[in-house]
Phi, psi and omega in degrees: 000148169306128185201172172219138175263121186196196173227162178204134180251351179220163177296322179297319179293322177302314182291325178295319178294320179294325183295329181299329181252013178057049184267353181082196182242354174264101196240153167246125183243130176238142171252162184293163169063038178278166178215111176052047172090000183294336181239031175247127187232134180258119187232110177240354181206166183296331177297322177296317178299315182297326181289331187243000191298331180292338177268351187252317184297131179089359181256152168288135187241143166251111180260124184236153171289133177276130180233160174276106192221162166259116179278134182229138177249142176215136177254151181212165178229131174270114180248172177294344180261352182139191184256120175267121184257129180277190181284160179264134180237135171289158180250146166264127184214132171076010181289125184297334179290340186247328186215145176279356186258123188301322178258017190282133171295135180216023175149179180215158171215146178242119177226162182299336185252031178303313180223156170288166181298321180292316179296321180295320179296314181295318179294320181297321179293321177299316180293320179298316180295321175300316178296320178296323176295322177290323183296323179294337178267006175094003180279140177224151175099203189292144166205159180232141178233135169270126179249136180245125179256114181290115182289341181270326183244349183070011175291149177245124186240148167281130183257309187204145178246129174241100183281072185185174167294141187235180178294343179278350185302326183301322180277319180309323189266011176240015184280167176298321177299321179297324180280330179292323178244257174219157176302146181305325182299330180295326175298323177298314181295322178298321177291317181299324182271003178057039175282132180278129178206164179229118183244148167267087186299321180298320178295317180297315181296319179296319182290320179291331176297318180292331181269002190295336181258015187272350189234157168226116177218147178216150173218151173221137178265118184264113178260162173283122183256346181279152181276074184224163166225116188226149167272121186283126179254332179221143181204155177291152178277152169291132179158195183262137180234164175212160175272120180280186184297342180261002181082013180275132176284115191239138177292130182256307183195161173291142179198153174236012185222136182258000181303324185287355179303135187254326187206180183287355175275351181248146177220156170249132177240124176256107180287136175256307175248134182226189182304137184093355178243189185239153172232147180209169180302120182098351179289140177282116178277321180177177179238130179248130182241136178212169179263004178263145170300147182254348182245152178219152177266359182296324180261019184115169180303127174056046175268150177289141179287164177299321180294320179299316179296324179293319177300315181299311181298323182293318178294315181297324180295340180276353178261143174214151181199176176239140181300146177275122181290148175296148181299136181297138178292159176298144181302137178293150180301124177091348181272185179301132182090354180289157181304130178104343177287000000 
């Protein structure tokens, strides 16, 4: 994305730095070491600056032009034979039902119309070039790139690089392309183990391009959004669930694999925090995987579907807890428990 790396101690200074790169005044500001939107701030007016300035002042900043975009995630592997690029997934980001962080990543979905053929070709070339640049610096193996497609101009931008296995890996490795050849992760393991091999990377990328519209998979990360701190007393089990005849999300069986899901009435839920642990605002409760799209354009761009909201509400209803009491104050002088009693 068009951006500038700098610092700013005032709103005027922030705008002055943005003006140098013609970024406008509707800005996205990031500080280092963020996690799922915790250090992403949207600043279009001085009131926005005042609300976030304590997290911004004194930090190195990446100031970006804010665009109307579709966020897309793609994973790739740098091998000795070249860069293998995986499928493109749309991102779920900032949904208040899933995360308390406005810019926070909270899932992915793969559908046949994630990108047009032209957009996919341009994005794939950008990712390949990014991978070749990393390879020249000695990096090998898995990496993930966020790609932003400008809905107003049709430009395709590189948004963010994560040189590691990412949250999108769960979907990347269950695609038709993964089964036609091998999961993308296996290329990573071959590099890690220094196995000698010779691949026709261009052929693999072309074949995966043809299979890119063959699957529908979605996942969402359900965080605690309420301003609470609780000891969890009840929680859903990890496993496979289904919607019964009454629309109730019902436990079907224990499972650690989501491959057997057959349709949008079935989901796999991976519990992260359970009974005997704690939940707080921002804590990851679990990950839900399904074969149905989770977003719809019926309620506006990138809105959650009715079924997605029903899944979220159903999972939350399976959690129960008791508030964590504030720590007892030290005994008052002369009162019960005071020295000498």
